[in-house]
N, C-alpha and C positions, 0 to 999 in steps of 0.2 A: 504494500500500500504506500502511495506517495504522500509525503507531508504537504500541508498547505504551502504553496510557494508564495513568497513575498520577497521583494528586493531586500537583501540583507548581506552582511559580511560576517563570516565566521573565520576566526583564526584558531587552527588546531596546532598545538605545539607540544613538545615533549622531548625527552632524551632520544638519542639515536637508538633505533631498534625498539622504540616504544609503540610502534604501529601507526605513526602519523599518516603515512602514505595510504595504507589500507583503509584506515578509518575515515580519512578525508574523502577518499574516492567513494566509499560506501555512503557517507553522509551526503555528499553531493548527489548521489544517485537517488536519494529519497525525495528530492525536490522536483517539481515539474520542470523548472528551468534552472540549471545550475552550471557553474564552472568550477573546476578543481585547479587551483593555481599552486604549483610546486615552487616554493621559494628558491630551491637549489638550481632550478633551470636557468635562473638569471646568471649564475656563474657559468653554466655549461654553454650558454650562447656566446660567450667571449671566446673567440677562436685562439687568441694569443693575449698574453699579458695579464691574465687573471691571477690575483694573489689571494690565497685563502687565509682564514683566521689564524692559522698556526705558522704562517710564514715569518721568517726573521724580520722582514720589513713591516713592522707592526703598524706604522703610520699608513702605509699603502693598503695593508690588509684591512684596517679599520675603515678606510675611505671606501673601499669596494664593498665591504659588508654593509655599510650604510646605504650605498647605491642599491644593493640587492633588496634591502628592506623598503626603500622608497619606491622602487619599481613594483614590488609585490603589492604595496598599499595602493599605488596608482591604478594598477590593473584591476584590483579588487573593486575599487570605487567605480571604475568604468563599467565593469560587468554589472554591479548593483544598480548603477544609474540606468542601465539598459533593461532592468527588470529581472535580473538573475540573482540567485543566491550564490555569492562568491565564497567558496571554501578555500582558504589559504592554509597550506601546511608549511611549516618552516621551523628551524631551530633558532628561536629568538629567546634571549634570556635577560633577566634583570631589568634595568631601566629601559633597555631597548624595546621591551614589550610595551611599556607605557608610551614611549615615543611613537611606536608603530600605531598603537590605538589612536593617539592624538592626530595622526596623519590621515585617518579615515574620516571622510565627510558623511558617508552613507550611514543610515540608521534603519533598523536596529543593528547593533554591533555585538558580536558574541566572542568570548574567549573560552576555549576548552584546553585544559592542560592534562595530557596523558602522563600518568606517573606510576608505571608498574615498579615493582621492587628492583633493586640493583641485581639481585639473583636472577630475576626473570630477564632483565636486560642482557646479562651475561649469557644466559641460555639461548635467548633469541639470536644474539650475535653469532654464537657458535653454530647454531642451526642454519642461519643464513649463509655463513661461510661454506658450510658443507654442501648446501643445496645449490647456491648460485655463485659462490666465490666472492660475494659482496662483503666487504669488511667495513664495519661501522667504526670500530675503535682501533687506533694505531698510534704509534709514536708517543706512547706514554699517556695518551688520553684514554681514560678507562670509564666504564659505566659509573663507578663511584665518583670520579671527578665530574662527569657529565651531570649526574644527579645533584651534586653540590652546586654546579652552575645553575641548574634549573631552579633550585630553591631560593636563588637570589631574586627571583621574579616576585613582584608584589602579589599578594593573595587576592587576585581579581578573578572573576569568572568562575567557571566550573572546573574543579580539580578532581580527577578520577584516578583511583588506584585500579588499574586495569589488569593487574597481575593474574587474576582468575577469570577474566572476561574474554569472550571471543570478540572479533570485530563486530559481528551483528549485535551482540549484547551491548557493546560499547556504544554503537550508534543508537540503539533503542534507549539507553540511559541518557545520552545527550539530548535526544528529542524530547524525552519525558521530563528532563530537567532543564529545558531550554531557558526558562525564566532565570535560573541560577547562572547560566552562562552569559546572559545579557550584561554588558558592562556600561552601556549608556542608553 
């Protein structure tokens, strides 16, 4: 069954291997008109010269991270203004979440934070490596460190411990608790 569609912006965030991609795609599929915006795509579109968050040139890494966040906010607003539910998934932490939310003009605006346990993140990362070769954690960045970064985020929106939830159960919980996810 499809959820009632209204123009809105949803930010789905969480640690790497928390299920952001799967949940955001499934959430978007529940609306009559929706777009799933993957924040990481804005890095992938740069053919050359992209610097990631862990690069030694921290000034440039930060500048490009802020560009990524601005682009995802602008795209979400454009989709919402065209009558779509814009579901954005990204790794955004701390005060960057507040800044991202302030950059969104469209209303209503929702924030969903997926926060499975560190043990579950480790297990999912191992499972993904074995199945697809995709590695979420490398270079000393661990699920424990990622979770510590996640909790620097102001307690806004809906925070879900999805350790024991399937993606379908997570989406059902998000829709059932949409009022808690609304941040403005």
